[in-house]
N, C-alpha and C positions, 0 to 999 in steps of 0.2 A: 504494500500500500504506500510505500515511500516513493514510487515512480508514477507521476501523474501525466506522463506523455501520452499523446493521442495517436502516435504512429507505431507501426511495428518496429521491433528491434532490428539491429543489423544495418545493412546498407540501404535500407528503403529510402532514406532522405536523398541519397546521391543517385538513386536509380528512378525515383518517381518522376513522372512528367509534370509539366507546369500546371495542368488542369487539376491533377490530384493534389498538388501543394496548395493551389488556390482554394479548393474545397476544404482542405484541412485548416487553412488560415481563416476562412469564413466561419468555420466552426469555433475557432478561438475567439473571434470577434463576438459571436453570439453568446458564448460562455461568459466573456468579460462583461458584456452588457447585462447579463443575468446577475453576475456578482455585484455589479454597480447598483442594481435595484435592491439586491439583498443587503448591501451596505446601508442603503437608505432606511431599510426596515430596522436594521440593528441600531442605527442612530436614533430612530424614532422610539425604539424600546428603551434605550438609555434615557432619552429625554422624558419619557413618560414616567419611569420609575425614579428619576432624579427628584421629582416633586415630593416623594415619600421620605426622602432621606433626612434623618435627624442626627445621625451619628457622624462625627468628623472622620473616623477611619473609613466609613463607607463612602464619604465624599471623595476621599483621596483615591480609593479604588476606582471609583467611577471616572475620575479625572484621568487616571492612568490608562484605563481601557479606552476612553474617548480619544486620547492622544494616539494610541495604537491604531484605532479605527481610522483616524484622520491620515495617518501614515499609509495605511493600506489603501485608503480611498485615492490618495495621490498616486500610489503605485499603479492602481487600476486605471486611472485616467492616463497616465504615461504609457501604459501598455496598450490601451485602446488607440492612442495616437500612433504608436509605433506599428501596431497591427494594420491600421488604415493605410499608413505609408507603405508598409510591406505589400498589402493587397494591390496598391497602385503600381508598385514595381513589378509584381507578378503579372498584372494585366499588360504592362509594357512588354514584359518578356514573352508573353503569349503572342502579342501582336508583332513584336520585333525581337526575335530570338537572339540576336547578336548584340543587342544594345548594352547588356551588362555582362560581367564576368560570371559565368554560371557557377563555378566552384565557390567563389567568394559569396555569391548570393545564397547558395545552399548552406554555407557556414553561418551566415547571418541568420538564416531561417532556424538553424539548430540552436543558436544562442537565444533567439527570441522564444523558442519553444521551452528552453531551460528556464528562462526568466518567468514565463507563464507558469510553469510547474512550481517554481519557488513561490510565486504569488499565491497559488492555490493552497499550498501548504500553510503559508502565513495567514491567509484568509480563514481557513478552517480552524486553525488554532485560535484566532481572535474570536471567531463565532462561538466556539466552545466557551471561551473565557467570558463572553458577554452573557451567555445563558447561565453559566455557573454563578456569575456575579448577581444577576437578577434573582436567581433562586436564593442566594445567600441574603440579599437585601430583603426579600420578602419575609424570610424566616427571622432575621435579626430585628427588623423594624416591627414585625408583628409582636415580638416580645416587649418592645418599648411601649407600644400602644395598648 
């Protein structure tokens, strides 16, 4: 479960045709847009439960999680920009096969894929942290009230 790549292992990346890579990259874009929406929901959850907080230590935890989510949000936005640019380059390669260095492009594709896999790991970790924090807030604040 530590590998979040969407392509088969081996030499697939360097053997796939441009259309296959384009479809894979479109899939990345769709996934990132989903994560972006999910981040909005996580921010909303934190905002909603923020009103209930009366303990200082809980405020500090929420602040820490919010900072983590903001970092992941920026990472997602950056990846969306890079994926859009990558899709544009792929479209150019499909139309004009000799416009870019194929090997360099495929290496960049691999780096982008690794960055997306790292983002997914970070996102999932933060999502778990948000739900654990909210569960903890509900329990600890319930005792105060």
